[in-house]
N, C-alpha and C positions, 0 to 999 in steps of 0.2 A: 394669343389673346385677342378678343375682338376689339375693334376701334371704340365700340360703345362702352365695353367694359373699362378700357383704358381711360376714356374721358371721366367715366363715373368716379374711378380711383383718384384721378388728378383732382377732380372737382372736390372730393371728400377731404384729400390732404390740404388744399388751398383754404377750404372753409374752416378746418380745424386749425391752421395756422392763424387765419384771421380771427377767429374766436379767441385764441389763447392771447393774441396781441392786443386786440381791442379791449379785453377784460382787464389787462394788467400793464398796459405800457405807460399811460399818462403819469408823468412825474411831477409836472409842474403844479399840481393840485388847484386846478381851476376851482373857483368858489370858496377858497380858503379865506379865513378871517385875515385882515391886514397884518397882524403879528406873524403868520405864518406864510405869507406871500413873498417874503424877502428873506434871503440867506446871510445878510449881512450881520456883523456883531452889533448887538445893541448894548450900549453903556448904561447902566442903571445904578441907582443908590438906594439901599434899604435902611432905614432908621427904624430900630425897634429895640426892645429890652432883650438884646441877644443873650445875655448871661442866663436870664430866667429861662428863656426859650430852650436853650441847650441843657440847662440842668433839670428842668421839669419835664421837658419833651411832651407837651399836651397834644393830645391827637383828637380832641373835641373842642376845648375851649380856646378861643382865639385871643391874642394879645394885640394891643393897638400899635400901629406904626406908620410910617410915611414911605412913599415910594416915588422916587424922581427919575425922570427919562426925558430924552429930547422929544419934543412934538414935532409934527410934520412941518412946521415953519422954521424948525431949528432952535427954538427957544426952549429952555428947560421947564418941565412941567412937574409939579408935585402934587400927588394925590393921597387920599387916605387910604390905609391898608389894614387889614386885618391878618394876622400871621399866627401859624401853629406849625408843629413838625407833623410829618406824615410818614406812612410806609410801615414796615414791619421789620424785616431783617436790618435795614440800614437805619432804622430809627432807634435800634439797641445802641446804648453807649458802649456796649462790648464790642460791637461792630464799627461804629462811626463816631468820632469825637464831635463832628459837625454833621447833624441829622438833615435829611432831606425835609423841604419845606412846602406847606401849602399856603399860596397867596390868595387872598379874598379881597376883591375890589368893589367900589361902588361904581356900577355901570355908568351912571350919568356924569360922573367925572372924567370919563375916558372918551366921550364923543369927540369924533374928528381927530383922534391921535391913532398912532400905531397900535395902541391897545383897544381900539374901539371893538366892542362887541365882546370883550372878555369879562369874565366874572370870577371863576376860581381857577387857578392854574397850578400844576404840579411843578415844583422846581427841583431839578436835581442839582445836588450840591456837591462840594469837593471831599466829603467825609473826613478827611484828616487835613489840619492846618499847617503842621510843622514838616510835613514831608511832601516834596514837589511831585512825587510819583502819583499821588492821589489827584491832583489837579490834571495831570496828563490822563489819567483814567476817565475823568469827565469827558475830555475831549475825544477819547477813543470810543466812549459809548455814544457820544452825539454823531460820531461818524458812522456808527451802526445804523442809527435812524436814517441818516442821509443816504446811505447805501440802499436801504429799503425803499426810500423815497424815489430813488433813481430806476427801480425795478417795477413799481406798481404805485396806482393812485390810492390803493387801499392800504394806508399806513397811517401812523400817529405822526402829525406834524411835529418839528422840533425847531426852536429858535435859540441859537446860542447867545449868551449874555456875558459881559464882563461886568461883574457886580461888585459894588463897593458897599460893605457892610458896616454900619455905624451903630456901636452899642450905646443906646441913650441911658443906661444905667451907669456907664463908665465914660463920661465924656472926655476924660483926660486920656483915653486909651487911643492908640493909633487906628484908623480905619484899616479894615481887612478888605483886600481886592483879590478875588478869584473868578475863574470862569465857572459858569453853571449854564444850565439851558431848561427852558420851559417845555412842556409837552401839550399838544392840543388837546382840549377837552373832548370827551366821548360824544356829547350832543353835537358839537361843532362837526366832527367826522361824519356823523350820521347826516347832518343837513348838507354837507358837502357832497356826500356820495349818494344821496337819495335813499339811504338805508336806515333802519332802526336797531338799536341795540336790543338784543333779546336775552331775557333772564331765564336760564335753563340750568339745571344741575349737571347735565352731561349732554353730548352730542354723539353721534355716530360719524365716522368719516363719510358715509354715503349721504349724510345731511349735507356735506361741504362741497363747494365749487371745486370740481377736480383739477383744473388748471391752476387756480390760486393756490389750492393746497399743495400742489407739486412745487410751485414757485416758492412758498413759504418754507417748506421743508428743506428745499435746496438752499435758500438763503440762510436759514438757520445753520446748515452745514457749511456754508461759506464763511460765517462769522464765528463758528465753533461753538455754537450754543445748544445746550442740551436741557436747559433749565426752562422748559415750557411744554404745554400740551395744548393742542387745539381742540381737544375734545373732552377734557377732564379737568376738575378743579383740584387743588390740594386737599387731601383729607375729606373728599366727597362734598367740599363746599361747591358755591356756584361756579359754573364754568366760566372761564376755563383757567389753566394755570399760565399767567403771563401772556394772555390773550384774550380778546374781547369778540364774542360773536355778534355780528351784524347780519340783517336779513332784508331783502326786498319782498319778503312775503312768499317767495318761491325758492330763492337760493340763499345759502348762509356762507358768509365769509368769516373766518377766524382771524382777527387782525392782532398781530403779536406787539408786545412792547417790553420794556425792562430787559436790557441786554447786558447787565453788568457782570454776570457770570459768564459770558462768552469768552472764548480764547482770544478773540480779537481785542477785547479790553484788557484781559489778563490781571483782574483786581487781585491785589494782595491777599483778599479774605476769600476769595472764590475757591471752592474745593470741587473736585470732579465728582459727578453723580456715581456713587458706588454701584448702582445698577449696571453701568456699562464698564466697570473695571478698567478705567484708564488711569495713567499715571498723573495726568494734570489736565487743566481745563483747555490746553491749547490742542489736545489730541482730538481731531474732529470724529463725531460719530453720526452717520447717516440714520435718519429716522423717518424716512420716506416709506410709502406703501409698495409692496410687491405687486399689487393689483394695478399699479400705474407705471410699471417698468417700461411697457411698451411705448408709452408717450414720452418717457424720460429724456430721450434725445432731443425732443423738440424744446423742452424746458432748458437742457444744457446748452443748446445753440442760441437761445433767446439770451441766457444770461452771459455767454461767451461774447455776444454782440454788444454788450455793456461794459466790456472790460476797460475800454479806454475812459469812459466816463467815471466808472469807479476809481480807476487809478488817479484820475484828475481830481476827485474829491479828496483823496489821501494828499495829494500835492498841494492843494488849496486851502486846507483847514487852518484857521488861525490858532496860533498859540501852540501848536504841536511841536514839541522838541525834535531835533535832528535824530536822536536815538530812538524815540518812540515812533517817528514817522518811518524810520528804516525798518523797525520791527514789524510794524502794520503792512508796509509795502511788501515786505518778504512773505509774510503770512497770507496775505491776498493773492500774491503772485503764484505762490504754491498751490492755491485752489485751482487757478485758472490752468496751470500746467498739468494737474492731476485730471481734470476733466476733458482735456484735450488728448489724454493717454487712454486708448481703448481698454488696455489691460488693467489699468487703475480703476477705470469707471466700472468694469466688471467685478473686480476684487472689493473696492470700496463702497461701492453703491449698489449694484445690481444683486450681489450676493449678501448684502448686509441690510437689506430692506425689511420692513415689517410685515 
């Protein structure tokens, strides 16, 4: 091989590695709103007619409430709140006794606080009050968001909260305190990344950034999630399923969210997708593209380099019980062991691609 050809090949490899890393490494979310620039647990208090909220489960009409939290100077701040339930599957009372919530603030009341710049926020709640397993499920799903954040800047931010709910209709009732987390607004993601959300009914994989797509499909495999599509919506609705497409005008990135059906979370209500004929949601199914198999080792090497950071996230998450921490650790370690085994990479990934 000539010296010139060798240099060209090496230059191409280095350029490809640089392109992959520069596109997807940043995990600290520069430009994020104050709420999503800090990973500490935020203690908050929600006062609202909770009995009516959970009985009627309005998805359009808001109820009046109050939201209390610590301001930047350490003093408690209470602001007006509009509150309703949200979502589809988890909003059904047959799925969750305690539905997910939409928080709607008055922006002017939040100036100079940790909530500065916020308007409407999705709150992921604990689903069931009487079973501790469900609160652990919230923390495990929050961990899924944090893992994605460690891999790429193209993610939904998440902020863990320790929430005290006060039912204003029943002042004699004991307040309820549970973990929950809020998710970064789509408009804020666009502003942070310099991208715009695009409204389309469907995409082609060729529309998507290849490096980001490889990373996301491998991430979904890591957490054991099949409840998503980067290119199609459910029932031919707007694209996509548990993912939002963003574009800079030339390149499109499909950014995933909603991981409660992942094996990492192992929600009690989660059922395996019958399309894949697995016994339970903890069985991983790879949904990457065969056309990207040649570049797959690059993606695996990148994620393998994040192993210590991801394990550190599991170790450091607040509120996660020893049993759940051990289960999560074992599940994640199995992923890293498998991607370091060439035979398993060939059997589970290369030969199972789409």
